[in-house]
MDAnalysis code that builds the backbone (N, CA, C; Angstrom):
import MDAnalysis as mda
import numpy as np

u = mda.Universe.empty(690, n_residues=230, atom_resindex=np.repeat(np.arange(230), 3), trajectory=True)
u.add_TopologyAttr("name", ["N", "CA", "C"] * 230)
u.add_TopologyAttr("resid", np.arange(1, 231))
u.add_TopologyAttr("resname", ["MET", "SER", "ASP", "ALA", "GLU", "THR", "LYS", "ARG", "LEU", "ALA", "HIS", "PRO", "GLU", "TYR", "TRP", "ASP", "ASP", "ARG", "TYR", "ALA", "GLU", "VAL", "GLY", "SER", "GLY", "LYS", "VAL", "VAL", "HIS", "GLU", "TRP", "PHE", "ARG", "SER", "PHE", "ASN", "ASP", "LEU", "GLU", "LEU", "PHE", "PHE", "ASP", "ARG", "TYR", "LEU", "PHE", "GLN", "VAL", "ARG", "GLY", "PRO", "GLN", "THR", "THR", "PRO", "LYS", "ILE", "LEU", "HIS", "LEU", "GLY", "SER", "GLY", "ASP", "SER", "THR", "ILE", "PRO", "GLN", "ASP", "LEU", "ALA", "ARG", "LYS", "GLY", "TYR", "LYS", "ASN", "GLN", "ILE", "CYS", "VAL", "ASP", "PHE", "SER", "SER", "VAL", "VAL", "VAL", "GLU", "THR", "MET", "SER", "LYS", "ARG", "ASP", "ALA", "ASP", "THR", "GLN", "GLY", "ILE", "ASP", "TRP", "LYS", "GLN", "ALA", "ASP", "VAL", "ARG", "GLN", "MET", "ASP", "ILE", "ILE", "PRO", "SER", "GLU", "CYS", "ILE", "ASP", "ILE", "ALA", "PHE", "ASP", "LYS", "GLY", "THR", "LEU", "ASP", "ALA", "MET", "ILE", "HIS", "GLY", "SER", "PRO", "TRP", "ASP", "PRO", "PRO", "ASP", "ASP", "VAL", "LEU", "ASP", "ASN", "THR", "GLY", "ARG", "TYR", "ILE", "ARG", "GLU", "VAL", "SER", "ARG", "VAL", "LEU", "LYS", "PHE", "ASP", "ALA", "VAL", "PHE", "ILE", "TYR", "VAL", "THR", "TYR", "ARG", "GLN", "PRO", "HIS", "PHE", "ILE", "LYS", "PRO", "LEU", "LEU", "ASP", "CYS", "ARG", "GLY", "VAL", "ASN", "TRP", "ASP", "ILE", "GLN", "VAL", "ASP", "THR", "LEU", "GLY", "GLY", "THR", "ASP", "GLY", "SER", "PHE", "ASP", "TYR", "HIS", "GLY", "PHE", "VAL", "LEU", "LYS", "LYS", "LEU", "SER", "PRO", "PRO", "ILE", "THR", "ALA", "SER", "ASN", "GLU", "MET", "ASP", "SER", "TRP", "LYS", "THR", "GLY", "THR", "SER"])
u.atoms.positions = np.array([
    [-12.011, 5.650, 18.860],
    [-11.228, 6.711, 18.135],
    [-12.846, 7.863, 17.794],
    [-12.239, 9.161, 18.435],
    [-13.047, 10.169, 17.728],
    [-12.652, 10.638, 16.579],
    [-13.653, 11.271, 15.700],
    [-13.113, 12.097, 14.461],
    [-11.846, 12.601, 14.582],
    [-11.488, 13.583, 15.280],
    [-10.361, 14.413, 15.561],
    [-8.866, 13.718, 15.497],
    [-9.267, 12.352, 16.084],
    [-7.978, 11.258, 16.780],
    [-7.655, 10.972, 15.315],
    [-8.717, 10.288, 14.939],
    [-8.622, 9.300, 13.278],
    [-7.857, 10.627, 12.252],
    [-8.097, 11.756, 12.354],
    [-7.321, 12.910, 11.796],
    [-5.678, 13.160, 12.005],
    [-5.581, 12.709, 12.836],
    [-4.084, 12.716, 13.290],
    [-3.367, 11.191, 13.131],
    [-4.111, 10.063, 12.345],
    [-3.087, 9.058, 11.775],
    [-2.508, 9.524, 10.626],
    [-2.951, 10.341, 9.790],
    [-2.392, 10.673, 8.664],
    [-0.953, 11.700, 8.881],
    [-0.821, 12.160, 10.061],
    [0.587, 12.870, 10.273],
    [1.257, 11.832, 10.743],
    [2.897, 11.919, 10.486],
    [4.116, 11.519, 10.846],
    [4.324, 11.829, 12.356],
    [3.948, 12.970, 12.764],
    [4.257, 13.156, 13.942],
    [3.596, 12.145, 15.086],
    [2.647, 11.687, 14.882],
    [1.386, 10.473, 15.697],
    [2.134, 9.482, 15.766],
    [2.751, 9.277, 14.716],
    [3.152, 7.673, 14.626],
    [4.705, 7.624, 14.854],
    [5.715, 8.766, 15.121],
    [6.957, 8.775, 15.753],
    [6.770, 8.923, 17.270],
    [5.957, 9.738, 17.767],
    [5.635, 9.431, 19.265],
    [5.086, 8.186, 19.746],
    [4.329, 7.358, 19.240],
    [3.708, 5.946, 19.201],
    [4.875, 5.237, 19.051],
    [5.600, 5.098, 18.253],
    [6.579, 4.256, 17.926],
    [7.698, 4.431, 19.035],
    [7.700, 5.764, 19.712],
    [9.014, 5.708, 20.776],
    [8.824, 5.557, 21.790],
    [7.105, 5.593, 21.855],
    [6.905, 5.062, 23.141],
    [6.877, 4.002, 23.347],
    [6.682, 3.276, 22.486],
    [6.804, 1.269, 22.668],
    [8.115, 0.673, 22.719],
    [9.245, 1.850, 21.947],
    [10.387, 1.169, 21.813],
    [11.417, 0.610, 20.907],
    [11.910, -0.041, 20.572],
    [12.634, -0.306, 19.389],
    [12.527, -2.150, 19.977],
    [12.076, -2.296, 20.632],
    [11.998, -4.180, 20.751],
    [11.027, -5.090, 21.121],
    [10.052, -3.922, 20.798],
    [8.661, -4.163, 20.567],
    [7.555, -4.257, 19.477],
    [6.794, -4.957, 18.892],
    [6.055, -4.604, 17.952],
    [4.810, -3.465, 18.098],
    [4.586, -2.267, 17.813],
    [3.066, -1.537, 17.903],
    [2.288, -2.806, 17.605],
    [2.203, -2.840, 16.733],
    [0.774, -3.848, 16.344],
    [0.725, -4.139, 14.876],
    [0.224, -5.570, 14.595],
    [-0.092, -6.020, 13.421],
    [-1.082, -5.676, 12.521],
    [-1.186, -4.793, 11.945],
    [-2.640, -4.334, 11.740],
    [-3.091, -5.440, 10.525],
    [-4.439, -5.359, 10.802],
    [-5.427, -6.263, 9.771],
    [-4.968, -7.240, 9.152],
    [-4.325, -8.380, 10.142],
    [-4.065, -9.455, 9.538],
    [-2.995, -9.832, 9.733],
    [-2.460, -10.759, 10.000],
    [-1.244, -11.314, 10.403],
    [-0.787, -12.259, 8.740],
    [1.015, -12.187, 8.898],
    [0.805, -13.373, 7.393],
    [0.857, -14.241, 7.390],
    [0.040, -15.149, 8.177],
    [-0.172, -16.468, 8.716],
    [-2.082, -16.580, 8.207],
    [-2.661, -15.025, 8.715],
    [-3.850, -15.106, 8.113],
    [-4.112, -14.865, 6.460],
    [-2.665, -14.142, 5.793],
    [-3.127, -13.623, 4.784],
    [-2.474, -14.752, 3.315],
    [-1.546, -15.676, 4.324],
    [-0.698, -16.524, 3.238],
    [-1.698, -17.143, 1.864],
    [-2.930, -17.468, 2.231],
    [-3.678, -18.253, 0.887],
    [-3.875, -17.262, 0.288],
    [-4.415, -15.133, 0.721],
    [-4.632, -14.555, -0.875],
    [-3.507, -14.436, -1.175],
    [-2.073, -13.992, -0.323],
    [-0.911, -14.055, -0.910],
    [-0.462, -14.933, -2.315],
    [-0.902, -16.647, -1.605],
    [-0.736, -17.819, -2.766],
    [-1.034, -17.296, -3.762],
    [-2.686, -17.055, -3.886],
    [-3.614, -16.545, -4.830],
    [-2.726, -15.443, -6.204],
    [-2.623, -14.573, -5.151],
    [-2.179, -13.186, -6.313],
    [-0.602, -12.836, -6.251],
    [0.457, -13.359, -5.447],
    [1.680, -13.333, -5.505],
    [2.348, -14.773, -5.519],
    [2.261, -15.475, -4.778],
    [3.560, -16.683, -4.940],
    [3.033, -17.428, -6.268],
    [1.725, -17.528, -6.481],
    [1.453, -18.212, -7.904],
    [1.946, -17.425, -8.995],
    [1.792, -16.060, -9.077],
    [1.451, -15.141, -10.076],
    [2.859, -14.595, -10.480],
    [3.898, -14.421, -9.132],
    [5.069, -13.467, -9.410],
    [5.853, -14.428, -8.178],
    [6.426, -15.553, -8.327],
    [7.082, -16.247, -7.476],
    [8.578, -15.722, -7.357],
    [9.211, -16.086, -6.199],
    [10.291, -15.558, -6.033],
    [11.545, -15.696, -7.106],
    [11.064, -16.367, -7.403],
    [12.159, -16.722, -8.569],
    [12.614, -15.972, -10.257],
    [10.669, -15.097, -10.186],
    [10.757, -13.903, -11.065],
    [11.804, -12.812, -10.209],
    [11.985, -12.861, -8.978],
    [12.354, -11.289, -8.318],
    [11.380, -10.212, -8.620],
    [10.727, -9.904, -8.656],
    [9.646, -8.948, -8.210],
    [10.216, -7.635, -7.599],
    [10.132, -6.278, -7.863],
    [10.171, -5.757, -6.722],
    [8.975, -5.032, -6.254],
    [9.456, -5.454, -4.691],
    [7.805, -5.564, -3.711],
    [8.345, -3.963, -3.034],
    [6.846, -3.343, -3.010],
    [7.180, -2.096, -2.625],
    [6.051, -2.187, -0.861],
    [6.510, -2.246, -0.140],
    [5.739, -1.835, 1.052],
    [5.249, -0.685, 1.429],
    [3.952, -0.103, 1.321],
    [3.546, 0.975, 1.468],
    [3.084, 1.402, 3.177],
    [3.999, 2.639, 3.624],
    [3.891, 2.597, 5.230],
    [3.745, 1.502, 6.132],
    [4.861, 0.803, 5.894],
    [5.301, -0.334, 6.344],
    [5.083, -0.825, 7.742],
    [5.617, 0.367, 8.497],
    [5.383, -0.092, 9.920],
    [6.386, -0.723, 10.719],
    [6.017, -1.587, 11.395],
    [6.831, -2.567, 12.192],
    [6.469, -4.024, 12.224],
    [5.367, -3.869, 10.774],
    [4.973, -4.863, 10.277],
    [5.750, -6.145, 9.867],
    [5.553, -7.642, 10.119],
    [6.353, -8.531, 9.922],
    [6.090, -9.420, 8.651],
    [5.757, -8.261, 7.472],
    [4.971, -9.165, 6.439],
    [6.246, -8.761, 5.428],
    [7.105, -7.830, 5.312],
    [8.826, -8.054, 4.904],
    [9.308, -9.139, 4.965],
    [9.903, -9.391, 6.538],
    [10.582, -10.663, 6.994],
    [9.630, -11.712, 6.518],
    [8.460, -11.888, 6.630],
    [8.290, -13.409, 6.247],
    [7.880, -13.444, 4.989],
    [7.908, -12.403, 4.065],
    [7.763, -12.588, 2.495],
    [9.758, -13.011, 2.272],
    [10.651, -12.747, 2.518],
    [11.823, -13.049, 2.596],
    [12.729, -13.777, 2.644],
    [11.594, -14.791, 4.182],
    [11.738, -16.039, 4.403],
    [11.020, -16.950, 3.405],
    [10.019, -16.264, 2.431],
    [9.782, -17.372, 1.365],
    [10.500, -16.760, -0.250],
    [11.823, -16.508, 0.242],
    [12.705, -15.776, -0.858],
    [12.683, -14.745, -1.900],
    [11.956, -13.684, -1.213],
    [11.729, -12.457, -1.486],
    [12.840, -11.405, -1.548],
    [13.812, -11.380, -2.482],
    [14.530, -10.768, -1.605],
    [15.154, -9.338, -2.740],
    [14.005, -9.251, -3.198],
    [13.653, -7.337, -3.434],
    [12.524, -6.604, -3.142],
    [12.918, -6.023, -2.005],
    [11.717, -5.321, -1.013],
    [12.300, -4.428, -0.716],
    [11.462, -3.285, -0.863],
    [11.479, -1.327, -0.690],
    [9.990, -1.699, 1.038],
    [10.393, -0.898, 1.665],
    [9.487, -0.341, 2.745],
    [9.912, 0.589, 3.044],
    [8.584, 1.556, 2.669],
    [8.285, 3.025, 3.240],
    [7.969, 3.509, 4.183],
    [8.080, 4.683, 4.723],
    [7.080, 4.825, 6.116],
    [8.142, 6.240, 5.773],
    [6.410, 7.282, 6.855],
    [6.896, 8.628, 6.740],
    [7.110, 8.241, 8.319],
    [7.307, 7.986, 9.333],
    [7.804, 7.541, 10.732],
    [9.167, 7.353, 10.668],
    [9.961, 8.854, 10.663],
    [11.715, 8.239, 10.263],
    [11.885, 7.282, 12.444],
    [11.202, 7.392, 13.347],
    [11.265, 6.757, 14.163],
    [11.066, 5.226, 13.926],
    [10.160, 4.574, 13.121],
    [9.982, 2.920, 12.855],
    [11.125, 2.863, 11.777],
    [11.239, 3.780, 10.351],
    [12.498, 3.281, 9.884],
    [13.576, 3.104, 10.619],
    [14.101, 4.136, 11.283],
    [15.496, 4.015, 12.197],
    [15.365, 2.325, 12.769],
    [14.145, 1.937, 13.742],
    [14.196, 1.358, 14.541],
    [14.636, -0.156, 13.146],
    [13.066, -0.170, 11.948],
    [13.452, -1.062, 11.559],
    [14.642, -1.790, 10.757],
    [15.606, -0.455, 10.158],
    [16.494, -0.778, 9.590],
    [17.144, -1.435, 10.359],
    [17.566, -1.112, 11.076],
    [18.328, -1.809, 12.212],
    [18.410, -3.157, 12.385],
    [16.883, -3.301, 12.961],
    [15.917, -5.210, 13.193],
    [16.330, -5.946, 11.845],
    [16.366, -5.151, 10.459],
    [16.286, -5.987, 8.904],
    [17.802, -5.701, 8.767],
    [18.788, -5.496, 9.711],
    [19.886, -5.204, 9.469],
    [20.684, -6.631, 8.856],
    [20.169, -7.479, 9.058],
    [20.972, -9.000, 8.747],
    [19.777, -9.872, 7.501],
    [18.695, -8.947, 7.048],
    [17.674, -9.599, 6.105],
    [18.357, -9.334, 5.194],
    [18.639, -9.911, 3.905],
    [18.932, -9.643, 2.582],
    [17.640, -9.301, 1.738],
    [17.717, -8.305, 1.225],
    [16.646, -7.740, 0.054],
    [15.354, -6.911, 0.923],
    [15.914, -6.411, 1.953],
    [14.651, -5.683, 2.197],
    [15.153, -4.205, 2.605],
    [15.341, -3.325, 2.359],
    [15.588, -1.791, 2.011],
    [14.721, -0.604, 2.832],
    [15.264, -0.182, 3.587],
    [14.252, 1.274, 4.510],
    [14.210, 2.202, 4.059],
    [13.123, 2.831, 3.851],
    [13.377, 4.596, 3.186],
    [12.499, 4.954, 3.903],
    [12.542, 6.320, 3.869],
    [11.798, 7.346, 4.654],
    [11.037, 7.938, 3.921],
    [9.918, 8.112, 3.515],
    [8.961, 8.669, 2.036],
    [6.972, 9.155, 2.673],
    [6.949, 9.784, 2.520],
    [5.680, 10.026, 2.589],
    [5.078, 9.412, 1.110],
    [3.816, 8.436, 1.394],
    [3.483, 7.426, 0.434],
    [2.732, 8.594, -0.667],
    [2.391, 9.774, -0.143],
    [1.353, 10.929, -0.860],
    [2.456, 11.565, -1.829],
    [3.565, 11.425, -1.650],
    [4.521, 12.198, -2.154],
    [6.306, 10.983, -2.527],
    [6.148, 10.195, -3.134],
    [7.617, 9.575, -3.189],
    [8.467, 9.203, -3.910],
    [9.193, 10.903, -3.575],
    [9.961, 11.544, -4.883],
    [11.103, 10.298, -5.072],
    [11.546, 9.653, -3.963],
    [12.551, 8.433, -4.132],
    [12.541, 7.273, -4.841],
    [11.275, 7.327, -5.260],
    [10.940, 5.982, -5.807],
    [10.589, 6.566, -7.457],
    [11.452, 5.742, -8.606],
    [11.049, 6.187, -9.883],
    [9.926, 5.420, -10.379],
    [9.331, 6.701, -11.089],
    [7.959, 5.832, -12.162],
    [8.196, 4.234, -12.772],
    [7.566, 3.540, -12.670],
    [6.893, 2.631, -13.491],
    [8.361, 1.807, -13.238],
    [8.516, 1.461, -11.682],
    [9.597, 0.503, -11.510],
    [9.518, -0.659, -10.600],
    [8.090, -0.514, -10.058],
    [7.593, -1.780, -9.192],
    [6.903, -2.969, -9.518],
    [6.832, -4.002, -9.030],
    [6.601, -4.821, -9.804],
    [4.802, -4.881, -8.788],
    [5.038, -5.158, -7.492],
    [3.958, -5.211, -6.332],
    [3.993, -4.187, -5.391],
    [3.013, -3.286, -4.959],
    [2.959, -2.840, -3.788],
    [2.142, -3.281, -3.146],
    [2.294, -3.156, -2.083],
    [1.421, -3.200, -0.726],
    [0.989, -2.227, 0.175],
    [-0.128, -2.796, 0.621],
    [-0.717, -1.776, 1.709],
    [-1.615, -2.832, 2.621],
    [-1.115, -2.285, 4.046],
    [-2.307, -2.966, 4.838],
    [-2.559, -1.643, 5.698],
    [-3.533, -1.384, 5.394],
    [-3.435, -0.251, 7.028],
    [-3.742, 1.519, 6.319],
    [-2.535, 1.268, 5.587],
    [-1.918, 2.609, 5.332],
    [-3.315, 3.824, 4.766],
    [-3.782, 3.040, 3.964],
    [-4.907, 3.944, 3.191],
    [-5.937, 4.355, 4.232],
    [-6.269, 3.683, 5.319],
    [-6.811, 3.341, 6.072],
    [-6.901, 4.635, 7.281],
    [-5.710, 4.386, 7.099],
    [-4.927, 5.458, 8.080],
    [-5.642, 7.137, 7.860],
    [-5.468, 7.171, 6.083],
    [-6.018, 8.568, 5.930],
    [-7.418, 9.024, 5.808],
    [-8.439, 7.924, 6.044],
    [-9.861, 8.198, 6.248],
    [-10.583, 8.355, 7.514],
    [-11.537, 9.250, 7.471],
    [-12.030, 9.785, 8.544],
    [-13.217, 10.196, 8.215],
    [-14.272, 10.503, 9.305],
    [-15.353, 10.810, 8.799],
    [-16.481, 10.173, 8.153],
    [-17.588, 11.096, 7.560],
    [-18.440, 10.428, 6.784],
    [-18.350, 9.267, 5.519],
    [-17.894, 7.659, 6.071],
    [-18.303, 6.785, 4.203],
    [-18.793, 7.408, 3.398],
    [-19.892, 7.742, 3.115],
    [-20.887, 8.496, 2.297],
    [-20.604, 9.651, 1.521],
    [-19.980, 10.541, 2.644],
    [-19.304, 11.903, 1.939],
    [-18.342, 12.060, 2.329],
    [-16.974, 11.738, 1.917],
    [-15.822, 11.972, 2.459],
    [-15.133, 13.542, 2.518],
    [-14.696, 13.742, 3.848],
    [-14.509, 15.413, 3.741],
    [-12.992, 15.402, 2.438],
    [-12.949, 16.561, 2.497],
    [-12.231, 17.047, 1.131],
    [-10.325, 16.599, 1.974],
    [-10.506, 16.507, 2.740],
    [-9.145, 16.218, 3.189],
    [-8.771, 14.925, 3.052],
    [-9.539, 14.114, 2.911],
    [-9.895, 12.723, 3.098],
    [-10.110, 12.688, 1.176],
    [-10.562, 12.987, 0.613],
    [-10.136, 12.946, -1.018],
    [-8.874, 13.231, -1.582],
    [-8.567, 14.559, -1.177],
    [-7.199, 14.973, -0.996],
    [-5.572, 14.073, -1.258],
    [-6.141, 13.204, 0.205],
    [-5.153, 12.859, 1.020],
    [-5.032, 11.759, 0.254],
    [-6.108, 10.527, -0.277],
    [-6.476, 9.338, -0.407],
    [-5.952, 9.388, -2.580],
    [-6.342, 10.655, -2.771],
    [-6.286, 10.789, -4.069],
    [-4.558, 10.838, -4.489],
    [-4.175, 11.568, -3.800],
    [-2.797, 12.123, -3.919],
    [-2.127, 10.370, -3.805],
    [-2.371, 9.614, -2.916],
    [-1.395, 8.388, -2.393],
    [-1.821, 7.344, -3.678],
    [-3.024, 7.160, -3.983],
    [-3.154, 6.779, -5.286],
    [-2.302, 6.781, -6.166],
    [-2.650, 8.343, -7.021],
    [-1.738, 8.200, -8.113],
    [-0.506, 8.034, -7.871],
    [-0.210, 8.286, -6.891],
    [1.219, 8.137, -6.611],
    [1.694, 6.490, -6.698],
    [0.722, 5.812, -5.778],
    [1.230, 3.934, -6.387],
    [1.226, 3.834, -7.327],
    [0.099, 4.258, -8.374],
    [0.063, 4.409, -10.091],
    [1.286, 4.327, -10.303],
    [2.003, 5.393, -10.176],
    [2.726, 6.093, -10.805],
    [3.884, 5.339, -10.696],
    [4.420, 4.810, -9.353],
    [5.558, 4.028, -9.604],
    [5.204, 2.855, -9.663],
    [4.067, 2.234, -10.207],
    [3.537, 0.612, -10.608],
    [4.396, 0.788, -11.897],
    [4.896, -0.825, -12.537],
    [4.934, -0.814, -13.858],
    [3.548, -1.291, -14.818],
    [3.383, -1.070, -15.888],
    [1.896, -1.466, -16.431],
    [1.812, -2.802, -16.010],
    [0.859, -2.969, -16.100],
    [0.389, -4.702, -15.833],
    [0.704, -5.235, -14.049],
    [1.717, -4.349, -13.207],
    [1.607, -4.711, -12.137],
    [0.845, -4.861, -11.149],
    [0.667, -4.886, -10.219],
    [-0.465, -5.346, -9.205],
    [-0.262, -4.738, -7.691],
    [-1.242, -4.022, -7.593],
    [-1.855, -3.131, -6.341],
    [-2.410, -4.177, -5.148],
    [-2.174, -4.624, -4.396],
    [-2.308, -5.324, -3.101],
    [-2.833, -4.331, -1.904],
    [-3.965, -4.675, -1.655],
    [-4.430, -3.715, -0.307],
    [-5.346, -4.689, 0.575],
    [-4.604, -4.617, 1.515],
    [-6.136, -5.552, 2.550],
    [-7.100, -4.258, 3.755],
    [-8.241, -4.519, 3.995],
    [-8.666, -3.250, 5.080],
    [-9.852, -4.031, 5.268],
    [-10.413, -4.133, 6.295],
    [-11.501, -3.614, 7.197],
    [-12.894, -2.978, 6.144],
    [-12.829, -2.146, 5.342],
    [-13.719, -1.456, 5.551],
    [-14.433, -1.774, 4.075],
    [-15.489, -1.189, 3.813],
    [-16.961, -2.099, 2.837],
    [-16.349, -1.728, 1.491],
    [-16.370, -2.533, 0.464],
    [-15.920, -2.216, -0.748],
    [-16.669, -1.118, -1.675],
    [-17.807, -1.218, -1.210],
    [-18.906, -0.048, -1.920],
    [-18.282, 1.755, -1.316],
    [-17.581, 1.511, 0.061],
    [-16.788, 2.863, 0.364],
    [-15.726, 2.980, -0.229],
    [-14.936, 1.927, -0.310],
    [-13.586, 2.130, -1.215],
    [-13.220, 2.172, -2.332],
    [-13.938, 1.309, -3.186],
    [-13.793, 1.331, -4.289],
    [-13.597, 2.801, -5.300],
    [-14.684, 3.565, -4.854],
    [-14.185, 5.406, -5.819],
    [-13.143, 5.878, -4.899],
    [-12.650, 5.503, -4.257],
    [-11.544, 6.165, -3.212],
    [-10.374, 5.995, -4.315],
    [-10.002, 4.321, -4.684],
    [-9.536, 3.532, -5.412],
    [-9.352, 4.041, -6.756],
    [-10.204, 4.099, -6.897],
    [-10.855, 4.457, -8.373],
    [-11.010, 5.782, -8.877],
    [-9.793, 7.094, -8.611],
    [-9.744, 8.328, -8.702],
    [-9.583, 8.611, -9.687],
    [-9.592, 10.238, -9.950],
    [-8.815, 10.600, -11.087],
    [-7.627, 10.427, -11.350],
    [-7.218, 10.242, -12.832],
    [-5.819, 9.769, -12.954],
    [-5.035, 8.490, -13.132],
    [-5.985, 7.441, -12.849],
    [-5.538, 6.366, -12.544],
    [-6.200, 5.250, -13.477],
    [-6.084, 4.119, -13.514],
    [-6.767, 3.054, -14.499],
    [-6.480, 1.952, -14.280],
    [-7.560, 1.310, -13.320],
    [-7.227, -0.234, -12.404],
    [-7.878, -1.164, -13.284],
    [-8.063, -2.564, -12.960],
    [-8.443, -3.737, -13.027],
    [-8.840, -4.005, -11.880],
    [-9.662, -3.930, -11.267],
    [-10.193, -4.105, -9.785],
    [-11.043, -5.497, -9.319],
    [-10.178, -6.283, -8.541],
    [-10.904, -7.639, -7.739],
    [-10.997, -7.180, -6.570],
    [-11.617, -7.922, -5.954],
    [-11.819, -8.040, -4.203],
    [-12.274, -9.594, -4.111],
    [-11.416, -9.861, -2.847],
    [-11.581, -11.129, -2.476],
    [-12.443, -10.818, -0.873],
    [-13.094, -11.846, -0.133],
    [-13.410, -11.444, 0.816],
    [-12.746, -11.988, 1.698],
    [-11.853, -11.819, 2.764],
    [-11.031, -12.816, 3.149],
    [-11.422, -13.431, 4.943],
    [-12.372, -13.319, 5.344],
    [-13.441, -13.623, 6.408],
    [-12.379, -12.807, 7.718],
    [-12.916, -13.047, 8.277],
    [-12.696, -12.405, 9.923],
    [-12.057, -13.565, 10.850],
    [-11.594, -13.060, 12.240],
    [-10.636, -13.802, 13.360],
    [-11.367, -13.960, 14.006],
    [-11.595, -14.567, 14.834],
    [-12.275, -15.204, 16.256],
    [-13.316, -14.598, 16.187],
    [-14.593, -14.436, 15.022],
    [-15.703, -13.770, 15.520],
    [-15.683, -12.317, 14.878],
    [-14.856, -11.940, 14.401],
    [-14.619, -10.413, 14.129],
    [-15.369, -10.440, 12.605],
    [-15.264, -9.192, 12.431],
    [-15.990, -8.622, 10.823],
    [-14.997, -8.955, 9.861],
    [-15.596, -9.324, 8.696],
    [-14.989, -9.548, 7.191],
    [-13.698, -8.309, 7.020],
    [-12.620, -8.698, 6.706],
    [-11.859, -8.090, 5.655],
    [-12.058, -8.576, 4.258],
    [-11.054, -7.262, 3.798],
    [-11.349, -7.532, 2.337],
    [-9.819, -7.626, 1.775],
    [-9.592, -7.856, 0.615],
    [-8.409, -7.984, -0.220],
    [-8.646, -7.742, -1.680],
    [-8.136, -6.370, -2.052],
    [-8.359, -5.861, -3.265],
    [-6.960, -5.502, -3.728],
    [-7.150, -6.258, -5.445],
    [-6.449, -7.028, -5.982],
    [-6.398, -5.674, -7.200],
    [-5.613, -4.741, -7.920],
    [-5.523, -3.993, -8.405],
    [-4.709, -3.847, -9.495],
    [-4.962, -4.230, -10.801],
    [-3.919, -4.318, -11.837],
    [-3.826, -3.009, -12.683],
    [-2.537, -2.230, -12.783],
    [-2.166, -1.243, -13.321],
    [-2.323, -1.568, -15.045],
    [-3.235, -0.772, -15.775],
    [-3.800, -0.542, -16.907],
    [-3.221, 0.312, -17.497],
    [-3.128, 0.554, -19.155],
    [-2.689, 1.355, -19.369],
    [-3.816, 2.466, -19.602],
    [-2.701, 4.010, -19.722],
    [-4.220, 5.123, -19.317],
    [-5.073, 5.046, -20.652],
    [-6.010, 5.618, -20.110],
    [-8.014, 5.370, -20.764],
    [-7.188, 6.215, -22.145],
    [-8.075, 6.213, -23.265],
    [-8.094, 7.249, -24.275],
    [-9.034, 8.154, -24.167],
    [-7.916, 9.237, -24.731],
    [-8.854, 10.607, -24.114],
    [-8.725, 11.581, -25.061],
    [-9.362, 12.380, -25.711],
    [-9.385, 13.405, -26.794],
    [-8.107, 14.014, -26.919],
    [-7.645, 13.880, -25.898],
    [-6.247, 14.972, -25.990],
    [-4.913, 14.249, -26.517],
    [-4.881, 12.817, -25.877],
    [-3.836, 11.772, -25.965],
    [-3.992, 11.295, -27.752],
    [-5.104, 11.440, -28.029],
    [-5.553, 10.959, -29.069],
    [-4.670, 11.755, -30.357],
    [-4.884, 13.253, -29.634],
    [-4.299, 14.218, -30.737],
    [-2.889, 14.622, -30.801],
    [-2.462, 13.763, -29.672],
    [-0.902, 14.026, -29.374],
    [-0.290, 12.280, -29.977],
    [-0.982, 11.661, -30.224],
    [-0.579, 10.675, -31.188],
    [-0.596, 10.636, -32.750],
    [-1.544, 11.539, -32.808],
    [-1.974, 12.022, -33.892],
    [-0.566, 12.859, -34.757],
    [-0.456, 14.037, -33.716],
    [0.788, 14.853, -33.885],
    [2.213, 13.765, -34.065],
    [2.493, 12.862, -33.551],
    [3.737, 12.306, -33.642],
    [3.734, 11.298, -34.308],
    [2.356, 11.109, -34.911],
    [2.378, 9.833, -35.681],
    [2.379, 8.485, -35.618],
    [2.154, 8.064, -34.168],
    [2.318, 6.825, -33.263],
    [0.810, 6.225, -32.886],
    [-0.123, 6.566, -33.943],
    [-1.447, 6.460, -33.988],
    [-1.780, 5.093, -35.141],
])
């Protein structure tokens, strides 16, 4: 893909056209590993930590036509929200998941999820959505990449409860991705697992970001002193 083509991935019109061409009966593509490929990773960071009996609220970010929500529903996770900015895929998947309990589809741009209240999500999951906003040099990302990824990551942080987790799967190298994840306005504890490749392909990486309390700054120290909460 050329850089000009890669830029189009951050716009809903590209995905509306792509999903419309394929039709409602087929899957466009299971990006960046299937559920079976990720099951051990999920076991470590989801199943063992937040089992289905705890009814965590899971937010799928840019879910597309991935089967992951259905796979998790079969595991017993019945409190899932899938958001995507493509009206075509939201309509298609809403119909496809109509008989699956606990999957709610919403049309929203992950960079501005006004429909999702603050601090209500236990687990957020991304497999390819952040990557669709990235183009150009990884050493010196263009301004639009920094703007789009920064808005997105801050929105993910906003909707997560404190101590909640953002799980992100990518093929990109961690030293290029970490600065984008650790942008202004967020505070994470970041872990990275190497997930390995498939059939001799390059390695994938799984990021697990735990939302921490806001960092102490001079301004919020002053606010605490004024309100007597320090």
